[in-house]
N, C-alpha and C positions, 0 to 999 in steps of 0.2 A: 421310810415309806415313800418319800418323794423319789429317792434313788431308784427304787423298784419300779415306780410308775414311769419314770423317764427311760429307764433301760427297756422296759416293756414296749413303750411307744417307739423307740428307736428300732428295736428288733422287729416289731410288727411292720414298721416302715420298710425295713430291708426285705421282708417277706413280700410285700406288695411290689416293690421295685423289681425284685427278681422275677415275679410272675409276669410283669409287663415287658421286661427286657431279657428274654430268654436267648442265650447263646449256647449252642450245642458243642461244648468242649468238656473234656473230663475235668479240667481244673474248675470250670464254672459249676459243674455238677457237684463237685466237692464243696465249693463255697455255699451253694444253695442248700445242700443237705446239712452242712454244719450250722448254717444260720437258722435253719428250721429247727435243728436240735436245740440251739440256744433259746429260741422262742419257747419251745416245749418245756425246756428246763426251767425257764422263768415261770411258766404257768404251773408246773407240777412238782417242783423240787421238795415241797413239803410232804408229799404223799408217795412219790415215786423215786426210788434211788437205784434202780437197776438199769444197766445199759440196755438190757433186753426190752424193757418197756418202751424206751425211746426209739430203739431200732425198729420195733414192730410198728410204731406210729409212722415212721419214715419209710417203712417197707424196704429196709436193708438189713443184712445180717449184722448182729452185734459187733463182731470182729471188724467188719468193714467200716462201721460207724467210728469205732475207736481209731482205726488206721487213718481215716479221713481227718478226724479231729487232730490226731497227732501230727499229721503232715502239715496241716494248716496252722495250728495253734501251738504245737509243741507239747501237747498233753493229751492223754487218752480221754475218752468219754467218761470213764469212771473217775478219773482225776477231776474233770470238770464238774461232775455231780458233787463229789466230795467238797471241792473248793466252794461251790455255791452254798452248800449247807453250812460249811465252816464260817464263811464270810457273813452269812446271815445270822448265824449263832452269835458270833462276836459282836456284830452290830447291835443285836437285840440286848445282849448282856451289857454292853457299854452304854447304850443310849435309852434304855427303858428301865422301869422299876418293876418289871414282871419278875415273879419268883422263878427259880430254876424249874419248878414243877410246871408253871404256866408256859415257860419257854419250851420245855419238853413236849408238852401237848401241842403248842403252836407249830412246832416243826415236825410233828408227826412221829415222834419216837414213842415206843411202847412204854417206857418208864425212865425215870431219872437216871438210873444206873447205866442204861444203854446210852443215853445222851451224854452223860459225864465221861463214859469210856470212849465214846466217839471223839469228843472234844480233846480229851487227854491224849489219845492216840495221835491226833493230827496236829496238835499245837504244843504238846508237852506240858500243858497246864490244865487244871481243873476249871470248870466254869466259874466257881467262886473266886479263884485266883485272877482270872481275866477281869472279872467285875471289880475286884479290889484294886488291881493295878490301875485300871482306868480312873477309879475314884481317887486314888492317891495322886495320879497325874493331874487331875483337875484341881485338887487342893493346892498343888505346887504352883499351878498357873494362876489361880485365884485365891491368894492367901487370906 
């Protein structure tokens, strides 16, 4: 929770700085758009998982948004969206006692099967396996 708040504050700060220190170069425009994308992603990752949504908000074509993100960060906009959802899923699985059903709802998935399939596809593990691994790691550290 604190991590999300800090990340959101930093990204909002970047947005403010950009609007006050505008430099008209292509590189800067890329940075500005990608940073705005990151702010929007932080705000909407639970409900919006399409590049098209973010591109529309930024008034750029989806393909261009992906190309900008890839040029600046080495990953496409879709990869960034997936990574955000995966990282948040893993964080919630490890550090809360929410059920898989509650996490599914929290992250905006339609059902547990979709959530589990998404996590398995991107991590190679089921949500329960991720939670169990963390629990076992904690037991080893604190016998």
